[in-house]
C-alpha positions as CSV (number, residue, x, y, z in Angstrom):
1,M,-1.7,21.1,20.4
2,A,-4.1,21.6,17.5
3,A,-7.7,22.1,18.3
4,L,-10.2,19.3,17.6
5,G,-11.2,19.5,14.0
6,E,-8.4,21.9,12.9
7,T,-6.8,21.5,9.6
8,L,-3.2,20.4,10.2
9,P,-0.5,21.3,7.6
10,C,1.7,18.6,6.3
11,G,4.8,18.3,4.2
12,P,8.3,19.7,4.2
13,H,7.5,23.4,4.5
14,A,5.3,22.6,7.6
15,A,8.0,20.4,9.3
16,L,8.7,21.1,12.9
17,P,11.5,19.8,15.2
18,A,10.4,16.3,16.4
19,P,9.2,17.4,19.9
20,A,7.0,20.2,18.5
21,R,5.8,18.1,15.7
22,R,4.7,15.5,18.1
23,A,2.8,18.0,20.1
24,I,0.3,18.2,17.1
25,L,-0.9,14.8,18.4
26,P,-2.7,13.9,21.5
27,T,-0.7,12.9,24.5
28,S,0.8,9.5,23.8
29,I,-1.1,6.5,25.3
30,T,0.0,3.0,26.3
31,R,-2.1,-0.1,26.0
32,E,-3.4,0.5,29.6
33,S,-4.9,4.0,29.0
34,T,-7.4,5.5,26.6
35,V,-7.6,8.8,24.7
36,Q,-9.7,10.4,22.0
37,P,-8.0,10.7,18.5
38,T,-7.7,14.1,16.9
39,P,-9.8,14.7,13.8
40,F,-7.5,15.4,10.8
41,E,-8.0,17.0,7.5
42,I,-5.3,16.7,4.7
43,S,-4.1,20.2,3.6
44,I,-0.8,20.3,1.8
45,P,0.8,23.7,1.7
46,Q,1.0,25.3,-1.8
47,A,4.7,25.9,-1.3
48,D,5.2,22.1,-1.3
49,L,3.2,21.7,-4.6
50,D,5.3,24.6,-6.1
51,D,8.5,22.9,-4.9
52,L,7.5,19.8,-6.6
53,Q,6.8,21.5,-9.9
54,E,10.1,23.1,-9.8
55,R,12.0,19.7,-9.2
56,L,10.0,18.1,-12.0
57,A,10.9,20.7,-14.4
58,R,14.6,20.3,-13.5
59,T,14.7,16.6,-14.0
60,R,18.0,15.2,-15.4
61,W,17.0,12.3,-17.5
62,P,19.4,9.3,-17.9
63,L,20.1,7.5,-21.1
64,D,17.9,4.4,-21.6
65,P,18.7,2.5,-24.7
66,D,17.0,-0.7,-25.8
67,N,14.6,-0.8,-22.8
68,D,11.2,-0.8,-24.3
69,D,10.3,-4.0,-22.3
70,W,11.6,-2.6,-19.0
71,R,14.3,-5.3,-18.9
72,Y,16.8,-2.7,-17.3
73,G,14.2,-1.2,-15.0
74,A,11.8,1.6,-15.4
75,N,11.4,2.8,-19.0
76,R,12.4,6.4,-19.7
77,S,9.8,7.1,-22.4
78,Y,6.9,6.0,-20.1
79,L,8.2,8.0,-17.3
80,E,8.6,11.1,-19.4
81,E,4.9,10.8,-20.4
82,L,3.9,10.2,-16.9
83,V,5.8,13.3,-15.6
84,A,4.4,15.4,-18.4
85,Y,0.9,14.5,-17.1
86,W,2.1,15.0,-13.5
87,R,3.1,18.7,-14.3
88,D,0.2,19.7,-16.6
89,G,-2.8,17.3,-16.1
90,Y,-2.6,15.9,-12.6
91,D,-4.7,17.8,-10.0
92,W,-3.5,17.1,-6.4
93,R,-6.3,19.3,-5.0
94,A,-9.0,17.2,-6.6
95,Q,-7.3,14.0,-5.2
96,E,-7.0,15.7,-1.8
97,A,-10.7,16.5,-1.7
98,A,-11.6,12.9,-2.6
99,I,-9.4,11.7,0.2
100,N,-10.9,14.1,2.6
101,A,-14.4,12.9,1.9
102,F,-13.6,10.1,4.4
103,E,-13.2,10.9,8.1
104,H,-9.6,11.0,9.1
105,F,-8.0,11.0,12.6
106,R,-4.5,10.8,14.2
107,V,-3.4,9.6,17.6
108,L,-0.1,8.8,19.3
109,I,0.2,5.3,20.7
110,D,3.4,4.2,22.5
111,E,5.2,7.2,20.9
112,V,4.2,6.1,17.4
113,P,2.0,8.6,15.4
114,I,-0.9,6.8,13.8
115,H,-3.2,8.2,11.1
116,F,-6.4,6.3,10.1
117,I,-9.7,6.6,8.4
118,H,-12.7,5.7,10.5
119,E,-15.9,5.1,8.3
120,R,-18.9,4.0,10.4
121,G,-21.1,1.3,9.0
122,R,-24.7,1.9,7.8
123,G,-26.5,-1.1,9.1
124,P,-28.1,-2.5,12.1
125,D,-25.1,-3.9,13.8
126,P,-21.8,-3.1,11.9
127,T,-18.9,-5.4,12.5
128,P,-15.7,-3.4,13.3
129,I,-12.7,-4.3,10.9
130,V,-9.2,-2.9,10.5
131,L,-7.8,-2.9,6.9
132,T,-4.0,-2.9,6.7
133,H,-2.0,-1.8,3.6
134,G,1.5,-2.8,2.5
135,W,4.5,-1.3,0.5
136,P,4.4,0.3,-1.8
137,W,0.8,0.7,-1.1
138,T,-0.8,3.5,1.1
139,F,-4.1,3.6,3.0
140,W,-5.6,5.0,-0.3
141,D,-5.3,1.5,-1.8
142,F,-8.6,0.6,0.0
143,H,-10.5,3.6,-1.3
144,G,-12.6,1.3,-3.4
145,V,-13.2,-1.2,-0.6
146,I,-14.2,1.1,2.3
147,R,-17.7,2.0,1.3
148,R,-18.4,-1.4,-0.2
149,L,-17.9,-2.7,3.3
150,S,-19.4,0.2,5.3
151,D,-22.5,0.7,3.2
152,P,-23.2,-2.6,1.3
153,A,-26.8,-1.5,0.5
154,A,-25.5,1.3,-1.8
155,F,-23.9,-1.4,-3.8
156,G,-26.8,-3.8,-3.8
157,G,-25.9,-5.7,-0.8
158,D,-27.5,-6.4,2.6
159,P,-27.2,-3.7,5.4
160,A,-26.8,-6.6,7.8
161,D,-23.4,-7.1,6.3
162,S,-22.1,-3.6,7.0
163,F,-18.8,-2.9,8.8
164,D,-17.3,-0.1,10.8
165,V,-14.1,0.3,8.7
166,V,-10.8,1.5,10.1
167,V,-7.9,2.1,7.7
168,P,-4.6,3.0,9.3
169,S,-1.5,4.1,7.6
170,L,1.4,1.8,8.7
171,P,3.8,3.5,11.1
172,G,6.3,5.6,9.2
173,F,4.0,5.6,6.0
174,G,2.0,8.6,4.8
175,F,0.5,10.6,7.5
176,S,1.6,8.1,10.3
177,T,4.7,10.3,10.5
178,P,7.1,11.5,11.6
179,L,8.3,8.2,13.0
180,T,11.5,8.6,15.0
181,K,11.1,5.5,17.1
182,T,13.0,2.5,15.9
183,G,12.1,-1.2,16.2
184,V,8.6,-0.9,14.7
185,H,7.8,-3.9,12.6
186,P,4.6,-6.1,11.7
187,G,4.5,-7.6,15.2
188,T,4.6,-4.4,17.1
189,T,2.3,-2.9,14.6
190,A,-0.2,-5.6,15.5
191,D,0.0,-4.5,19.1
192,L,-0.5,-0.9,18.1
193,W,-3.6,-1.9,16.1
194,H,-4.9,-3.8,19.0
195,T,-4.6,-0.8,21.2
196,L,-6.1,1.4,18.5
197,M,-9.2,-0.8,18.0
198,T,-9.8,-1.7,21.7
199,R,-8.4,1.2,23.8
200,V,-8.9,4.2,21.3
201,L,-12.0,3.2,19.5
202,G,-13.5,1.1,22.1
203,Y,-14.3,-2.1,20.2
204,E,-14.2,-5.3,22.4
205,R,-13.7,-7.5,19.4
206,F,-13.0,-6.8,15.8
207,A,-12.1,-8.3,12.4
208,A,-8.9,-7.7,10.4
209,Q,-7.9,-7.8,6.7
210,G,-4.6,-7.1,5.1
211,G,-2.3,-7.6,2.1
212,D,1.5,-7.4,1.7
213,W,2.8,-6.0,5.0
214,G,-0.7,-5.7,6.0
215,A,-1.0,-9.4,5.7
216,F,1.8,-9.9,8.1
217,V,0.3,-7.4,10.6
218,T,-3.1,-9.1,10.3
219,A,-1.6,-12.6,10.8
220,N,0.3,-11.2,13.8
221,L,-3.1,-9.9,15.2
222,G,-4.5,-13.4,14.9
223,H,-1.5,-14.8,16.6
224,R,-0.9,-12.4,19.3
225,H,-4.4,-11.1,20.1
226,A,-6.7,-14.0,19.0
227,P,-9.3,-13.5,21.8
228,S,-9.9,-10.0,20.5
229,L,-10.3,-11.1,16.9
230,I,-13.6,-12.2,15.3
231,G,-11.3,-13.4,12.4
232,V,-8.5,-12.5,10.1
233,H,-8.6,-12.3,6.3
234,L,-5.5,-12.4,4.2
235,S,-5.1,-11.4,0.5
236,M,-1.6,-12.8,0.7
237,P,-1.0,-15.9,2.7
238,A,1.4,-14.5,5.5
239,L,2.2,-17.1,8.1
240,I,3.9,-16.8,11.5
241,G,7.3,-18.2,11.7
242,V,7.1,-19.8,8.2
243,G,9.5,-18.9,5.4
244,L,9.8,-19.8,1.7
245,G,12.0,-22.7,2.7
246,A,9.2,-24.3,4.6
247,V,7.2,-24.9,1.5
248,D,7.1,-28.6,0.4
249,P,6.1,-29.0,-3.3
250,A,4.2,-32.1,-2.2
251,D,1.8,-30.0,-0.3
252,Y,0.3,-28.4,-3.5
253,G,-3.0,-30.1,-4.1
254,P,-5.4,-30.4,-7.1
255,G,-5.6,-27.0,-9.0
256,E,-2.4,-25.8,-7.2
257,E,0.0,-27.7,-9.5
258,E,1.2,-24.6,-11.4
259,W,1.6,-22.4,-8.3
260,P,5.2,-23.3,-7.4
261,E,6.5,-22.2,-10.8
262,R,4.3,-19.2,-11.0
263,M,5.4,-18.2,-7.4
264,K,9.1,-18.6,-8.4
265,R,8.6,-16.2,-11.4
266,R,6.7,-13.7,-9.5
267,M,9.1,-13.6,-6.5
268,G,12.0,-13.1,-8.9
269,T,10.8,-9.5,-9.3
270,T,11.2,-8.8,-5.7
271,R,15.0,-9.4,-5.4
272,S,16.1,-5.9,-5.9
273,H,13.7,-4.2,-3.5
274,L,14.0,-6.8,-0.9
275,A,17.8,-6.6,-0.9
276,V,18.1,-2.8,-0.8
277,N,15.2,-2.3,1.7
278,Q,16.3,-4.9,4.1
279,Y,20.1,-4.2,4.1
280,D,20.6,-0.6,3.0
281,P,17.3,1.4,3.3
282,Q,18.9,4.8,4.4
283,T,21.2,4.9,1.6
284,Q,18.7,4.7,-1.4
285,A,16.5,7.1,0.7
286,Y,18.8,10.1,0.0
287,G,18.1,9.8,-3.7
288,L,14.4,9.0,-3.6
289,H,13.7,11.5,-0.9
290,D,15.3,14.2,-3.1
291,S,14.0,13.2,-6.5
292,P,10.3,12.9,-7.3
293,V,11.0,11.3,-10.7
294,G,13.3,8.7,-8.9
295,L,10.7,8.0,-6.4
296,A,8.0,7.6,-9.1
297,A,10.3,5.3,-11.1
298,W,10.8,3.0,-8.1
299,L,7.2,2.9,-7.0
300,V,5.5,2.7,-10.4
301,S,7.8,-0.1,-11.5
302,R,6.7,-2.1,-8.4
303,R,3.1,-1.7,-9.5
304,R,3.9,-2.8,-12.9
305,H,5.9,-5.9,-12.0
306,W,3.6,-7.1,-9.2
307,S,0.0,-6.4,-10.4
308,A,-2.0,-8.5,-12.9
309,C,-1.3,-5.9,-15.7
310,D,0.6,-8.0,-18.3
311,G,3.2,-5.2,-18.6
312,D,0.7,-2.3,-19.1
313,V,0.4,-0.8,-15.6
314,E,-2.3,1.7,-16.6
315,S,-4.6,-1.0,-17.6
316,V,-5.0,-1.7,-13.8
317,F,-4.3,1.7,-12.3
318,S,-5.1,5.1,-13.5
319,R,-2.5,7.7,-13.9
320,D,-4.3,9.8,-11.2
321,F,-4.1,6.8,-8.8
322,L,-0.4,6.0,-9.6
323,L,0.6,9.5,-9.0
324,T,-1.5,10.0,-5.9
325,T,0.3,7.0,-4.4
326,V,3.6,8.7,-5.3
327,M,2.4,11.9,-3.8
328,L,1.4,10.3,-0.5
329,Y,5.0,9.1,-0.1
330,W,6.5,12.5,-1.4
331,L,4.5,15.1,0.4
332,T,4.8,13.3,3.7
333,E,8.5,12.6,3.4
334,S,7.8,9.1,4.4
335,F,9.8,7.0,1.9
336,V,12.8,6.5,4.3
337,T,10.7,5.2,7.2
338,S,8.6,3.0,5.0
339,V,11.6,1.2,3.7
340,R,13.1,0.9,7.1
341,Y,10.2,-1.3,7.9
342,Y,12.0,-4.0,6.0
343,W,15.1,-3.7,8.0
344,E,13.2,-3.7,11.2
345,N,11.3,-6.8,10.2
346,R,14.4,-8.7,9.2
347,H,16.1,-8.0,12.5
348,A,12.9,-9.0,14.3
349,G,13.1,-12.4,12.5
350,W,10.3,-12.2,10.0
351,S,7.3,-12.3,12.3
352,P,8.6,-14.8,14.9
353,R,6.2,-16.6,17.2
354,V,5.5,-15.2,20.6
355,H,3.8,-18.4,21.9
356,D,4.1,-22.1,21.0
357,R,0.4,-22.9,20.7
358,D,-0.7,-24.4,17.4
359,P,-1.9,-23.3,15.1
360,A,0.1,-20.2,15.4
361,I,-2.7,-18.0,14.0
362,E,-5.4,-19.1,16.4
363,A,-8.1,-16.6,15.2
364,P,-10.4,-17.9,12.5
365,T,-8.5,-17.3,9.3
366,G,-9.5,-16.7,5.7
367,V,-7.4,-16.6,2.6
368,A,-8.2,-15.1,-0.8
369,V,-5.8,-16.4,-3.3
370,F,-5.3,-13.9,-6.2
371,P,-3.6,-15.8,-9.1
372,Q,-0.9,-13.2,-9.7
373,E,0.0,-12.8,-6.1
374,L,3.7,-13.0,-5.1
375,L,3.2,-15.7,-2.4
376,L,1.1,-18.7,-3.6
377,Y,1.2,-21.1,-0.5
378,P,-0.7,-24.4,-0.7
379,R,-3.9,-24.7,1.3
380,K,-2.4,-27.7,3.2
381,L,0.4,-25.5,4.4
382,V,-1.8,-22.7,5.4
383,A,-4.2,-25.0,7.3
384,R,-1.2,-26.3,9.4
385,H,-0.4,-22.9,10.6
386,A,-3.6,-21.2,10.9
387,N,-7.1,-21.8,12.0
388,L,-8.4,-21.9,8.4
389,V,-12.1,-21.5,8.1
390,H,-12.4,-19.8,4.6
391,W,-10.5,-20.3,1.4
392,S,-11.2,-18.7,-2.0
393,V,-9.3,-18.9,-5.3
394,M,-10.0,-15.6,-7.1
395,E,-10.5,-15.3,-10.8
396,R,-8.0,-12.5,-11.4
397,G,-5.8,-10.1,-9.6
398,G,-2.3,-9.6,-8.4
399,H,-0.4,-8.4,-5.4
400,F,-2.4,-5.1,-4.9
401,A,-5.8,-7.0,-4.3
402,A,-7.6,-3.9,-2.7
403,A,-6.8,-1.6,-5.5
404,E,-6.9,-4.2,-8.4
405,Q,-10.0,-6.1,-7.5
406,P,-12.0,-4.0,-4.7
407,E,-15.4,-5.5,-5.5
408,A,-14.0,-9.1,-5.4
409,L,-12.1,-8.5,-2.2
410,A,-15.0,-6.8,-0.5
411,R,-17.3,-9.6,-1.5
412,D,-14.9,-12.3,-0.1
413,V,-14.5,-10.5,3.2
414,T,-18.2,-10.0,3.5
415,E,-18.8,-13.8,2.9
416,M,-16.2,-14.9,5.5
417,F,-17.4,-12.7,8.3
418,R,-21.1,-13.3,7.5
419,A,-20.4,-16.9,8.2
420,L,-18.6,-15.9,11.6
421,R,-21.5,-13.9,13.0
């Protein structure tokens, strides 16, 4: 076992057989026990970075005629420019240092390795909150939100609004690896987060926020563990036991009239990834686990399709941020377990209910509606299935709310939980 505070190597050249790799983490705990997490510093072996450079240099580029508008998928010309920057301009070590400016920890819960940032609030009585990312997000999508919540005074806010911020990597994502246990989905992740916040970190009650898969995890927290939740805040309106077929067009109220058509267009861009990730995740992983350019093409195209970028992905995300996202999948070899999350969720039944009390999400619930989000549920529907206490329609932003609009998201979260104190 690594000593407390020891830098732990990660990546393919640091890989160990599963039992030995697991020994890096503290002894696994259950929900009935407690353990101290292990401090963790990201330190990628140089051999992994050298291997990446060699792979990028050997890229075999496919033909890509008549695809300036990305109609066939990721555009080759754009990718060639991005890869050229990746090889000659991008500085992983600088990004690594920025990530390590936060305090990182790892812990093993129910045989699932969990990595998380824990940023203590600077205020008289910080509210604990867990922020949960989605796919193809990483924990780093919240980098612009964390200190806005933990140290509001540094951004012109009130120290009384501060939060103790916990940002885990989803199981099988990033440094929450290697995940060899199957059957892990948003519902079981909510149980893991409850253990993390209450048993590992010692918070009696806490707040939660999330988008994409993180919204489903957060909704499940509000459904499964409501007594421990101060409230839940969603940047995508995930509901428990409710699918797209449950949306009645008549439920859309004033100001929401255009949402059904907008949602139809936005959700059309999810068909390819939903199909392959739900039904055939392992097969595609052989290609994207082996090719950094293939992985970048798949991840960056999702960012382009689902953000509010009007086709210019770098108008919303910097090249450094896009490549750091790819690197956090590549260097941790986590693409395969990240996409298996879809398979596991489908077989679990897309966040089924575990009790029949209404509303299903009993914890006080807030929703921030970002206009270019994929799911645009009417307020009336959300209010039937959640204890809705806060509703905001944001001016701009898409599916990656935390990375696209960190200030607006932090402000909305602060406003909701200020009212719940």
